[in-house]
DSSP file (Angstrom, degrees, kcal/mol; ACC not computed):
  #  RESIDUE AA STRUCTURE BP1 BP2  ACC     N-H-->O    O-->H-N    N-H-->O    O-->H-N    TCO  KAPPA ALPHA  PHI   PSI    X-CA   Y-CA   Z-CA
    1    1 A X              0   0    0      0, 0.0     2,-0.2     0, 0.0    31,-0.1   0.000 360.0 360.0 360.0 136.1    4.2    9.4   11.1
    2    2 A X        -     0   0    0      1,-0.1     3,-0.0     3,-0.0     2,-0.0  -0.479 360.0-110.2 -69.8 140.2    6.0   12.3    9.5
    3    3 A X        -     0   0    0     -2,-0.2     2,-0.5     1,-0.1    -1,-0.1  -0.344  30.8-107.5 -68.2 153.5    3.7   14.5    7.4
    4    4 A X    >   -     0   0    0      3,-0.2     3,-1.0     1,-0.0     2,-0.2  -0.723  37.1-125.9 -81.5 124.0    4.1   14.5    3.6
    5    5 A X  T 3  S+     0   0    0     -2,-0.5     3,-0.1     1,-0.2    -1,-0.0  -0.520  84.9  13.4 -74.6 133.8    5.7   17.7    2.6
    6    6 A X  T 3  S+     0   0    0     -2,-0.2     2,-0.3     1,-0.1    -1,-0.2   0.470 112.5  73.8  86.8   3.5    3.9   19.8   -0.1
    7    7 A X    <   -     0   0    0     -3,-1.0     2,-0.4     2,-0.0    -3,-0.2  -0.998  62.0-144.8-149.4 148.6    0.5   18.0    0.0
    8    8 A X        -     0   0    0     -2,-0.3    99,-0.1    -3,-0.1     4,-0.1  -0.933  27.4-117.6-113.5 133.1   -2.5   17.8    2.2
    9    9 A X        -     0   0    0     -2,-0.4    97,-0.2     1,-0.1    96,-0.2  -0.369   9.1-141.9 -66.9 148.1   -4.5   14.6    2.7
   10   10 A X  S    S+     0   0    0     95,-1.3     2,-0.6    94,-0.4    96,-0.2   0.807  94.8  55.4 -76.6 -31.0   -8.2   14.7    1.6
   11   11 A X  S    S-     0   0    0     94,-2.6     2,-0.5     2,-0.0    -1,-0.2  -0.919  73.7-179.6-105.2 116.5   -9.1   12.5    4.6
   12   12 A X        +     0   0    0     -2,-0.6     2,-0.3    -3,-0.1    94,-0.0  -0.971   7.9 160.0-122.0 126.0   -7.9   14.1    7.9
   13   13 A X        -     0   0    0     -2,-0.5     2,-0.1    93,-0.1    -2,-0.0  -0.967  39.1-108.2-138.4 154.9   -8.5   12.4   11.3
   14   14 A X     >  -     0   0    0     -2,-0.3     4,-2.4     1,-0.1     5,-0.2  -0.369  36.8-107.9 -74.2 162.8   -6.9   12.8   14.7
   15   15 A X  H  > S+     0   0    0      1,-0.2     4,-2.6     2,-0.2     5,-0.2   0.868 122.5  55.4 -60.1 -35.5   -4.7   10.0   15.9
   16   16 A X  H  > S+     0   0    0      2,-0.2     4,-2.0     1,-0.2    -1,-0.2   0.896 107.4  49.0 -64.0 -39.4   -7.4    9.1   18.4
   17   17 A X  H  > S+     0   0    0      2,-0.2     4,-1.9     1,-0.2    -2,-0.2   0.912 111.7  48.5 -66.2 -41.9   -9.9    8.7   15.5
   18   18 A X  H  X S+     0   0    0     -4,-2.4     4,-2.6     1,-0.2    -2,-0.2   0.927 111.2  50.5 -62.5 -43.9   -7.5    6.5   13.6
   19   19 A X  H  < S+     0   0    0     -4,-2.6    -1,-0.2     1,-0.2    -2,-0.2   0.867 111.3  48.6 -62.6 -36.7   -6.9    4.4   16.7
   20   20 A X  H  < S+     0   0    0     -4,-2.0    -1,-0.2    -5,-0.2    -2,-0.2   0.849 116.5  42.8 -70.9 -34.2  -10.6    4.0   17.2
   21   21 A X  H  < S+     0   0    0     -4,-1.9     2,-0.3    -5,-0.1    -2,-0.2   0.855 111.1  56.4 -80.5 -37.7  -11.2    3.0   13.6
   22   22 A X  S  < S-     0   0    0     -4,-2.6    34,-0.0    -5,-0.2     2,-0.0  -0.661  82.8-114.9-102.7 150.2   -8.3    0.7   13.0
   23   23 A X     >  -     0   0    0     -2,-0.3     4,-2.9     1,-0.1     5,-0.2  -0.341  41.3-102.3 -68.3 163.0   -7.2   -2.5   14.8
   24   24 A X  H  > S+     0   0    0      1,-0.2     4,-2.1     2,-0.2     5,-0.1   0.880 124.8  48.9 -56.4 -37.9   -3.9   -2.2   16.6
   25   25 A X  H  > S+     0   0    0      2,-0.2     4,-1.6     1,-0.2    -1,-0.2   0.914 112.3  47.1 -68.1 -43.4   -2.2   -4.2   13.8
   26   26 A X  H  > S+     0   0    0      1,-0.2     4,-3.1     2,-0.2     5,-0.4   0.918 112.4  50.5 -62.9 -43.7   -3.7   -2.0   11.1
   27   27 A X  H  X>S+     0   0    0     -4,-2.9     4,-2.0     1,-0.2     5,-0.9   0.912 106.5  55.1 -61.0 -43.6   -2.8    1.2   13.0
   28   28 A X  H  <5S+     0   0    0     -4,-2.1     6,-1.7    -5,-0.2     4,-0.2   0.868 119.5  32.0 -59.8 -38.4    0.8    0.0   13.4
   29   29 A X  H  X5S+     0   0    0     -4,-1.6     4,-0.9     4,-0.2    80,-0.2   0.945 125.4  39.1 -84.0 -54.3    1.2   -0.5    9.7
   30   30 A X  H  <5S+     0   0    0     -4,-3.1    79,-2.9    -5,-0.2    -3,-0.2   0.880 131.3  23.2 -68.2 -40.5   -1.0    2.2    8.2
   31   31 A X  T  <5S+     0   0    0     -4,-2.0    -3,-0.2    -5,-0.4    -1,-0.2   0.614 131.1  38.2-105.5 -14.2   -0.3    5.1   10.6
   32   32 A X  T  4<S-     0   0    0     -5,-0.9    -2,-0.2    -4,-0.2    -3,-0.1   0.257 103.9-116.7-121.0  10.1    3.1    4.1   12.1
   33   33 A X     <  +     0   0    0     -4,-0.9    -4,-0.2    -6,-0.2    -3,-0.2   0.833  59.2 156.3  59.6  37.0    4.7    2.8    8.9
   34   34 A X        -     0   0    0     -6,-1.7     2,-0.4    -7,-0.2    -1,-0.1  -0.186  35.3-130.3 -79.3-178.8    5.1   -0.7   10.2
   35   35 A X        -     0   0    0     -2,-0.0     2,-0.1    97,-0.0     3,-0.1  -0.999  10.5-131.0-137.4 133.0    5.4   -3.9    8.1
   36   36 A X        -     0   0    0     -2,-0.4     3,-0.1     1,-0.1     5,-0.1  -0.462  43.2 -88.9 -76.2 157.2    3.5   -7.1    8.4
   37   37 A X    >   -     0   0    0     -2,-0.1     3,-1.2     1,-0.1     4,-0.3  -0.359  52.9 -96.8 -64.6 144.6    5.5  -10.3    8.5
   38   38 A X  T 3  S+     0   0    0      1,-0.2    36,-0.2     2,-0.1    35,-0.1  -0.280 103.2  14.7 -63.5 148.8    6.1  -11.8    5.0
   39   39 A X  T 3  S+     0   0    0     34,-2.6    -1,-0.2     1,-0.1    35,-0.1   0.647 105.8  90.0  63.6  19.9    3.9  -14.6    3.7
   40   40 A X    <   +     0   0    0     -3,-1.2    -2,-0.1    33,-0.5    -1,-0.1   0.536  57.2 109.0-115.5 -12.7    1.3  -13.9    6.4
   41   41 A X  S >  S-     0   0    0     32,-0.5     3,-1.0    -4,-0.3     4,-0.3  -0.291  72.8-122.7 -74.8 152.2   -1.0  -11.3    4.7
   42   42 A X  T 3  S+     0   0    0      1,-0.2     3,-0.2     2,-0.1    -1,-0.1   0.790 108.4  38.5 -59.2 -33.6   -4.5  -12.0    3.5
   43   43 A X  T >  S+     0   0    0      1,-0.2     3,-0.5     2,-0.1    -1,-0.2   0.288  78.6 108.1-108.6   9.9   -3.8  -11.0   -0.1
   44   44 A X  T <  S+     0   0    0     -3,-1.0    32,-0.2     1,-0.2    27,-0.2   0.909  99.6  17.2 -54.7 -46.0   -0.3  -12.4   -0.7
   45   45 A X  T 3  S+     0   0    0     -4,-0.3    -1,-0.2    -3,-0.2    -2,-0.1   0.247  92.4 135.6-112.4  11.7   -1.5  -15.2   -3.0
   46   46 A X    <   +     0   0    0     -3,-0.5    -3,-0.1     1,-0.1    -4,-0.0  -0.365  27.1 178.8 -66.2 136.5   -5.0  -13.9   -3.9
   47   47 A X        +     0   0    0     -2,-0.1    -1,-0.1     2,-0.1     2,-0.1   0.205  33.8 135.3-119.1  11.8   -6.1  -14.1   -7.5
   48   48 A X        -     0   0    0      1,-0.1     2,-0.4    90,-0.0    -2,-0.0  -0.371  58.0-120.4 -64.1 135.9   -9.6  -12.7   -7.1
   49   49 A X        +     0   0    0     90,-0.1    90,-2.8    -2,-0.1     2,-0.3  -0.644  67.0  80.6 -77.7 131.1  -10.6  -10.1   -9.7
   50   50 A X  E    S-A  138   0A   0     -2,-0.4    14,-2.7    88,-0.3     2,-0.4  -0.992  75.5 -56.9 166.7-161.6  -11.4   -6.8   -8.2
   51   51 A X  E     -AB 137  63A   0     86,-2.4    86,-3.1    -2,-0.3     2,-0.6  -0.932  33.3-142.2-118.4 134.2  -10.2   -3.5   -6.8
   52   52 A X  E     -AB 136  62A   0     10,-3.3     9,-2.7    -2,-0.4    10,-1.9  -0.869  26.1-171.9 -97.5 120.8   -7.8   -3.0   -3.9
   53   53 A X  E     -AB 135  60A   0     82,-3.1    82,-1.9    -2,-0.6     2,-0.3  -0.688  34.0 -89.9-109.4 161.4   -8.7   -0.1   -1.7
   54   54 A X  E  >  -A  134   0A   0      5,-2.5     4,-2.5    -2,-0.2    80,-0.2  -0.574  30.0-145.4 -68.1 126.6   -7.0    1.7    1.2
   55   55 A X  T  4 S+     0   0    0     78,-2.6    -1,-0.2    -2,-0.3    79,-0.1   0.784  96.6  50.8 -65.6 -26.3   -8.1   -0.1    4.4
   56   56 A X  T  4 S+     0   0    0     77,-0.4    -1,-0.2     1,-0.1    78,-0.1   0.898 132.2   4.7 -79.6 -41.3   -8.0    3.3    6.3
   57   57 A X  T  4 S-     0   0    0      2,-0.1    -2,-0.2    51,-0.0    -1,-0.1   0.534  90.2-117.6-126.9  -8.3  -10.1    5.5    3.9
   58   58 A X     <  +     0   0    0     -4,-2.5    -3,-0.1     1,-0.3     2,-0.1   0.510  56.4 153.1  85.2   3.9  -11.5    3.3    1.1
   59   59 A X        -     0   0    0     -6,-0.1    -5,-2.5     1,-0.1     2,-0.3  -0.425  53.0-107.6 -68.3 141.0   -9.7    5.1   -1.8
   60   60 A X  E     +B   53   0A   0     -7,-0.2    -7,-0.2     1,-0.2    22,-0.2  -0.545  49.3 160.6 -69.5 128.2   -9.0    2.9   -4.8
   61   61 A X  E     +     0   0A   0     -9,-2.7    20,-3.7     1,-0.4    21,-0.4   0.766  55.1   5.5-116.1 -49.8   -5.3    2.1   -5.0
   62   62 A X  E     -B   52   0A   0    -10,-1.9   -10,-3.3    18,-0.3    -1,-0.4  -0.936  57.8-137.0-139.9 157.8   -4.7   -0.9   -7.2
   63   63 A X  E >   -B   51   0A   0     16,-0.4     3,-2.2    -2,-0.3     4,-0.2  -0.890  26.7-118.8-117.0 151.6   -6.6   -3.3   -9.5
   64   64 A X  G >  S+     0   0    0    -14,-2.7     3,-1.4    -2,-0.3   -13,-0.1   0.754 108.5  68.7 -61.2 -25.1   -6.2   -7.0   -9.7
   65   65 A X  G 3  S+     0   0    0    -15,-0.3    -1,-0.3     1,-0.3   -16,-0.0   0.561 101.1  48.5 -74.8  -3.7   -5.0   -6.9  -13.3
   66   66 A X  G <  S+     0   0    0     -3,-2.2    12,-2.2    13,-0.1     2,-0.3   0.331  88.9 104.8-109.7   4.8   -1.8   -5.2  -12.2
   67   67 A X  E <   +C   77   0B   0     -3,-1.4     2,-0.3    10,-0.2    10,-0.3  -0.654  48.0 175.5 -84.8 140.0   -1.1   -7.7   -9.4
   68   68 A X  E     -C   76   0B   0      8,-2.4     2,-0.8    -2,-0.3     8,-0.6  -0.959  37.5 -99.9-143.1 162.0    1.6  -10.3  -10.1
   69   69 A X        +     0   0    0     -2,-0.3     6,-0.1     1,-0.2   -24,-0.1  -0.727  43.7 158.1 -86.3 109.4    3.4  -13.1   -8.3
   70   70 A X        -     0   0    0     -2,-0.8    -1,-0.2     4,-0.3     5,-0.1   0.549  43.9-137.0-104.6 -12.6    6.8  -11.8   -7.1
   71   71 A X        +     0   0    0    -27,-0.2    -2,-0.1     3,-0.1     4,-0.1   0.798  67.4 124.1  60.2  30.9    7.3  -14.4   -4.4
   72   72 A X  S    S-     0   0    0      2,-0.4     3,-0.1   -28,-0.1    -1,-0.1   0.577  84.3-105.1 -97.0 -11.6    8.5  -11.7   -2.0
   73   73 A X  S    S+     0   0    0      1,-0.3   -34,-2.6   -35,-0.1   -32,-0.5   0.363  94.1  72.4 105.0  -5.1    5.9  -12.4    0.8
   74   74 A X  S    S-     0   0    0    -36,-0.2    -2,-0.4   -35,-0.1    -1,-0.3  -0.942  95.3 -83.6-135.3 157.1    3.7   -9.4    0.2
   75   75 A X  E     - D   0 129B   0     54,-0.8    54,-2.5    -2,-0.3     2,-0.4  -0.384  48.5-155.8 -59.2 138.5    1.1   -8.6   -2.6
   76   76 A X  E     +CD  68 128B   0     -8,-0.6    -8,-2.4   -32,-0.2     2,-0.3  -0.963  15.0 180.0-124.2 138.5    2.9   -7.0   -5.5
   77   77 A X  E     -CD  67 127B   0     50,-1.4    50,-3.4    -2,-0.4   -10,-0.2  -0.947  23.3-149.8-131.0 150.5    1.5   -4.7   -8.2
   78   78 A X  S    S+     0   0    0    -12,-2.2     2,-0.3    -2,-0.3    47,-0.2   0.512  81.8  14.1-100.0  -3.8    3.2   -3.1  -11.2
   79   79 A X  S    S-     0   0    0    -13,-0.3   -16,-0.4   -16,-0.1    -1,-0.3  -0.928  75.4-112.8-165.8 139.6    1.1    0.1  -11.3
   80   80 A X        -     0   0    0     -2,-0.3   -18,-0.3   -18,-0.1   -19,-0.1  -0.299  37.6-109.6 -67.9 162.5   -1.4    2.0   -9.2
   81   81 A X  S    S+     0   0    0    -20,-3.7     2,-0.3   -29,-0.1   -19,-0.2   0.886 102.6  13.9 -61.0 -41.1   -5.0    2.2  -10.3
   82   82 A X  S >  S-     0   0    0    -21,-0.4     3,-1.6   -22,-0.2     4,-0.4  -0.931  82.0-114.1-132.1 155.9   -4.6    5.9  -11.2
   83   83 A X  T 3  S+     0   0    0     -2,-0.3     3,-0.2     1,-0.3    -3,-0.1   0.778 118.5  41.4 -63.3 -25.6   -1.5    8.0  -11.5
   84   84 A X  T 3  S+     0   0    0      1,-0.2    -1,-0.3     3,-0.0    20,-0.0   0.183  85.2  98.6-107.4  17.9   -2.5   10.1   -8.5
   85   85 A X  S <  S+     0   0    0     -3,-1.6    19,-2.3   -24,-0.1    20,-0.4   0.807  88.2  31.9 -73.4 -29.5   -3.8    7.2   -6.3
   86   86 A X  E     -E  103   0B   0     -4,-0.4     2,-0.4    -3,-0.2    17,-0.2  -0.885  68.3-141.1-128.4 158.2   -0.5    7.0   -4.3
   87   87 A X  E     -E  102   0B   0     15,-2.7    15,-2.7    -2,-0.3     2,-0.4  -0.891  15.7-150.7-112.6 148.5    2.3    9.3   -3.1
   88   88 A X  E     +E  101   0B   0     -2,-0.4     2,-0.3    13,-0.2    13,-0.2  -0.955  19.3 167.7-119.8 139.7    5.9    8.3   -3.1
   89   89 A X  E     -E  100   0B   0     11,-1.7    11,-3.1    -2,-0.4     2,-0.1  -0.996  40.1 -94.5-148.9 152.5    8.6    9.6   -0.8
   90   90 A X  E     -E   99   0B   0     -2,-0.3     2,-0.5     9,-0.2     9,-0.2  -0.381  33.9-164.2 -65.9 138.6   12.1    8.8    0.1
   91   91 A X  E     +E   98   0B   0      7,-3.0     7,-2.8    -2,-0.1    -1,-0.0  -0.978  15.8 173.6-128.0 115.5   12.5    6.5    3.1
   92   92 A X    >   +     0   0    0     -2,-0.5     3,-0.7     5,-0.2     5,-0.1   0.097  37.9 125.7-109.4  21.0   16.0    6.2    4.7
   93   93 A X  G >   +     0   0    0      1,-0.2     3,-1.4     2,-0.2    -2,-0.1  -0.309  63.8  32.2 -72.6 164.7   15.0    4.1    7.7
   94   94 A X  G 3  S-     0   0    0      1,-0.3    -1,-0.2     3,-0.0     3,-0.1   0.685 129.1 -74.4  61.1  21.0   16.8    0.8    8.4
   95   95 A X  G <  S+     0   0    0     -3,-0.7     2,-0.3     1,-0.2    -1,-0.3   0.712 109.6  92.2  71.3  21.1   20.1    2.2    7.0
   96   96 A X  S <  S-     0   0    0     -3,-1.4     2,-0.6    -4,-0.0    -1,-0.2  -0.928  76.0-111.6-140.3 165.1   19.0    2.0    3.4
   97   97 A X        +     0   0    0     -2,-0.3     2,-0.3    -5,-0.1    -5,-0.2  -0.892  46.0 155.3-102.1 119.9   17.3    4.2    0.7
   98   98 A X  E     -E   91   0B   0     -7,-2.8    -7,-3.0    -2,-0.6     2,-0.6  -0.847  42.6-116.2-131.9 170.4   13.9    3.0   -0.3
   99   99 A X  E     -EF  90 113B   0     14,-0.6    14,-2.3    -2,-0.3    -9,-0.2  -0.953  29.5-146.7-112.9 114.9   10.8    4.7   -1.8
  100  100 A X  E     -EF  89 112B   0    -11,-3.1   -11,-1.7    -2,-0.6     2,-0.5  -0.540   5.3-143.0 -80.2 143.9    7.8    4.6    0.5
  101  101 A X  E     -EF  88 111B   0     10,-2.6     9,-2.8    -2,-0.2    10,-1.4  -0.938  22.2-179.8-109.6 127.7    4.3    4.3   -1.0
  102  102 A X  E     -EF  87 109B   0    -15,-2.7   -15,-2.7    -2,-0.5     2,-0.4  -0.922  36.6-102.7-125.0 150.2    1.4    6.2    0.7
  103  103 A X  E  >  -E   86   0B   0      5,-2.5     4,-2.1    -2,-0.3   -17,-0.2  -0.587  27.2-146.3 -66.5 126.8   -2.3    6.5    0.0
  104  104 A X  T  4 S+     0   0    0    -19,-2.3   -94,-0.4    -2,-0.4   -18,-0.2   0.779  94.1  54.0 -67.9 -25.6   -2.7    9.9   -1.6
  105  105 A X  T  4 S+     0   0    0    -20,-0.4   -94,-2.6   -96,-0.2   -95,-1.3   0.905 130.9   6.0 -77.8 -43.2   -6.1   10.3    0.0
  106  106 A X  T  4 S-     0   0    0    -97,-0.2    -2,-0.2   -96,-0.2   -93,-0.1   0.410  91.5-122.4-123.7  -0.4   -5.2    9.8    3.7
  107  107 A X     <  +     0   0    0     -4,-2.1     2,-0.2     1,-0.2    -3,-0.1   0.743  54.1 158.5  63.4  26.3   -1.4    9.5    3.6
  108  108 A X        -     0   0    0     -5,-0.1    -5,-2.5     1,-0.1     2,-0.2  -0.545  48.2-103.4 -77.2 147.7   -1.4    6.1    5.3
  109  109 A X  E     +F  102   0B   0    -79,-2.9    -7,-0.2   -80,-0.2   -77,-0.1  -0.523  42.7 168.2 -71.9 132.6    1.6    3.9    4.8
  110  110 A X  E     -     0   0B   0     -9,-2.8    20,-2.8     1,-0.3     2,-0.3   0.726  50.3 -88.1-112.3 -40.3    1.1    1.1    2.2
  111  111 A X  E     -FG 101 129B   0    -10,-1.4   -10,-2.6    18,-0.2    -1,-0.3  -0.928  51.5 -61.1 163.7-141.2    4.6   -0.3    1.6
  112  112 A X  E     -FG 100 128B   0     16,-2.2    16,-2.8    -2,-0.3     2,-0.4  -0.948  30.0-135.1-140.0 158.5    7.5    0.4   -0.8
  113  113 A X  E     -FG  99 127B   0    -14,-2.3   -14,-0.6    -2,-0.3     2,-0.3  -0.956  19.1-168.7-118.2 138.7    8.1    0.4   -4.5
  114  114 A X  E     - G   0 126B   0     12,-1.9    12,-2.7    -2,-0.4     2,-0.3  -0.932   2.4-161.1-125.6 147.8   11.2   -1.1   -6.1
  115  115 A X  E     + G   0 125B   0     -2,-0.3    10,-0.2    10,-0.2     9,-0.1  -0.874  62.3  27.4-125.9 158.2   12.5   -0.7   -9.7
  116  116 A X        +     0   0    0      8,-1.6    -1,-0.1    -2,-0.3     9,-0.1   0.765  68.1 131.0  70.0  27.9   14.9   -2.6  -11.9
  117  117 A X  S    S-     0   0    0      7,-0.4    -1,-0.1    -3,-0.2     8,-0.1   0.515  75.6-112.5 -91.0  -5.1   14.5   -6.1  -10.3
  118  118 A X        +     0   0    0      1,-0.3     2,-0.1     6,-0.2     7,-0.1   0.594  59.6 154.9  88.8  10.5   13.9   -7.8  -13.7
  119  119 A X        -     0   0    0      1,-0.1     2,-2.0     5,-0.1    -1,-0.3  -0.471  53.5-116.3 -69.3 145.3   10.3   -8.8  -13.3
  120  120 A X  S    S+     0   0    0     -2,-0.1     2,-0.3     4,-0.1    -1,-0.1  -0.515  70.6 127.0 -83.6  72.4    8.5   -9.2  -16.6
  121  121 A X  S    S-     0   0    0     -2,-2.0     3,-0.4     1,-0.0    -3,-0.1  -0.888  71.8-112.6-126.0 157.6    6.0   -6.4  -16.0
  122  122 A X  S    S+     0   0    0     -2,-0.3    -1,-0.0     1,-0.2    -2,-0.0   0.771 115.7  34.1 -61.6 -26.4    5.1   -3.4  -18.2
  123  123 A X  S    S-     0   0    0      2,-0.2    -1,-0.2   -45,-0.0     3,-0.1   0.578  94.2-131.8-106.8 -10.6    6.6   -0.9  -15.8
  124  124 A X  S    S+     0   0    0     -3,-0.4    -8,-1.6     1,-0.3    -7,-0.4   0.803  70.1 122.1  57.2  30.4    9.6   -2.8  -14.3
  125  125 A X  E     - G   0 115B   0    -47,-0.2     2,-0.5   -10,-0.2    -1,-0.3  -0.912  51.4-157.3-120.3 150.1    8.2   -1.7  -10.9
  126  126 A X  E     - G   0 114B   0    -12,-2.7   -12,-1.9    -2,-0.3     2,-1.1  -0.911   3.7-160.8-127.9 104.0    7.2   -3.8   -7.9
  127  127 A X  E     -DG  77 113B   0    -50,-3.4   -50,-1.4    -2,-0.5     2,-0.9  -0.758  13.9-160.4 -80.8 103.3    4.8   -2.0   -5.5
  128  128 A X  E     -DG  76 112B   0    -16,-2.8   -16,-2.2    -2,-1.1     2,-0.4  -0.794  18.1-177.0 -92.7 104.2    5.3   -4.2   -2.5
  129  129 A X  E     -DG  75 111B   0    -54,-2.5   -54,-0.8    -2,-0.9     2,-0.3  -0.855  29.5-117.2-117.1 136.6    2.2   -3.5   -0.4
  130  130 A X    >   -     0   0    0    -20,-2.8     3,-1.5    -2,-0.4     4,-0.3  -0.523  18.9-140.2 -67.0 128.9    1.2   -4.8    3.1
  131  131 A X  G >  S+     0   0    0     -2,-0.3     3,-2.2     1,-0.3    -1,-0.2   0.889 102.5  61.9 -55.2 -39.7   -2.0   -6.8    2.9
  132  132 A X  G 3  S+     0   0    0      1,-0.3    -1,-0.3  -107,-0.0  -102,-0.1   0.660  97.1  59.0 -66.0 -14.8   -3.2   -5.2    6.1
  133  133 A X  G <  S+     0   0    0     -3,-1.5   -78,-2.6   -23,-0.2   -77,-0.4   0.547 103.8  66.9 -85.1  -8.9   -3.1   -1.8    4.3
  134  134 A X  E <   -A   54   0A   0     -3,-2.2     2,-0.4    -4,-0.3   -80,-0.2  -0.730  56.9-162.2-117.4 159.4   -5.6   -3.1    1.7
  135  135 A X  E     -A   53   0A   0    -82,-1.9   -82,-3.1    -2,-0.3     2,-0.5  -0.963  21.6-142.0-136.7 121.6   -9.2   -4.1    1.3
  136  136 A X  E     -A   52   0A   0     -2,-0.4     2,-0.7   -84,-0.2   -84,-0.2  -0.723   9.8-165.6 -88.0 126.5  -10.2   -6.1   -1.7
  137  137 A X  E     -A   51   0A   0    -86,-3.1   -86,-2.4    -2,-0.5    -2,-0.0  -0.935  23.9-135.6-107.2 106.7  -13.6   -5.4   -3.3
  138  138 A X  E     -A   50   0A   0     -2,-0.7   -88,-0.3   -88,-0.2     3,-0.1  -0.246  23.5-103.5 -62.7 148.2  -14.3   -8.3   -5.7
  139  139 A X        -     0   0    0    -90,-2.8     2,-0.2     1,-0.1    -1,-0.1  -0.373  42.7 -96.6 -67.5 149.9  -15.6   -7.5   -9.1
  140  140 A X              0   0    0      1,-0.1    -1,-0.1    -2,-0.1   -90,-0.0  -0.474 360.0 360.0 -67.5 136.5  -19.4   -8.2   -9.7
  141  141 A X              0   0    0     -2,-0.2    -1,-0.1    -3,-0.1    -2,-0.0   0.440 360.0 360.0 -88.9 360.0  -19.9  -11.5  -11.3
């Protein structure tokens, strides 16, 4: 994975440490910017109230009250939990221009953010995030 220019992750591990901590599928997405197949992720249709954390480092990324049904095949959120929870960078892979979303804490790949798609959300943004990049911590009942 290319380093993020101009910022240093708070959680730093060697590639061997990441490989030991993550499953091969998690490593492929989080550390190699892969994508899970649509409609296969654990959280695509989840409606549980709680906090979505980075599966690699545990940082809070999104809250369930910003999750919405976009029918795109991946969990969608209209806003990160905090303004500095994620980093954005240009992604020109696959012959197109997209905006990649990374965990600000460990710089792991989460997915992409899209704007102007017409969803009825407060931000007109769709953070399209791989389920395998997330861990849901349900709210206390």
